[in-house]
C-alpha positions in Angstrom: 83.0 76.5 100.1 86.7 77.3 98.9 88.4 80.4 97.7 87.8 79.1 94.1 84.2 78.0 93.9 82.0 80.5 92.8 78.1 80.6 92.4 78.5 82.0 88.8 78.7 79.7 85.8 81.8 78.6 84.3 83.0 78.7 80.7 85.2 76.2 78.7 88.3 78.2 77.3 89.3 77.5 74.0 92.6 78.6 72.2 92.5 81.0 69.3 94.8 80.7 66.2 93.5 83.7 64.5 90.7 86.1 64.7 89.5 88.3 67.5 87.5 86.6 70.4 83.8 87.7 70.4 82.0 89.4 73.6 85.3 90.7 75.5 85.6 93.9 76.6 88.8 94.2 74.5 87.0 92.8 71.1 86.6 96.1 69.5 90.3 97.3 70.2 91.8 94.1 69.2 89.5 93.9 65.9 91.0 97.4 64.8 94.5 96.3 65.7 93.9 93.1 63.8 92.3 94.5 60.6 94.5 97.7 60.6 96.5 96.5 57.3 93.2 96.1 55.4 92.8 99.6 55.5 96.3 100.2 54.2 95.4 97.7 51.2 92.4 99.6 50.6 94.0 102.8 50.3 96.6 101.3 47.8 93.9 100.7 45.6 92.2 104.0 45.8 89.0 102.9 47.2 86.9 103.8 50.0 87.1 101.9 53.4 84.8 102.0 56.3 85.3 100.0 59.4 82.8 100.1 62.4 82.7 97.9 65.5 83.2 94.2 63.8 82.7 95.2 60.3 84.6 96.2 57.3 83.2 97.7 53.9 85.1 98.3 50.9 83.5 100.6 48.3 84.0 102.5 45.2 82.2 105.2 43.6 82.1 105.6 39.8 80.1 106.6 36.8 78.7 104.2 34.1 81.6 105.2 31.8 84.0 104.0 34.3 82.2 101.2 35.9 84.1 98.3 34.5 87.5 99.8 35.4 86.0 100.5 38.9 84.7 97.0 39.2 88.1 95.6 38.1 89.9 97.7 40.8 87.6 96.4 43.4 87.9 92.9 42.7 91.6 93.2 42.7 91.5 94.8 46.1 89.3 92.0 47.5 91.4 89.4 46.4 94.2 90.9 48.0 92.4 91.3 51.2 91.1 87.9 51.1 94.6 86.8 51.2 95.2 88.7 54.4 95.2 86.9 57.7 
């Protein structure tokens, strides 16, 4: 057995052009850093933003009378964030 032999399974590595590798110890921290700009974009539209682990949610609270403008604002925000990355 050479110093580089191991009884543990080996894995093939892949290069990532974007995103955050899943399953790594740094994954949650890297995800927060990678998606930080989305929170700033959402704030510009005055909408709510929630982020937990590997999930982001954009939301808006509205009354029935202002629902149309709220949906329009949410749609514009989602369009802007979809261009992110």
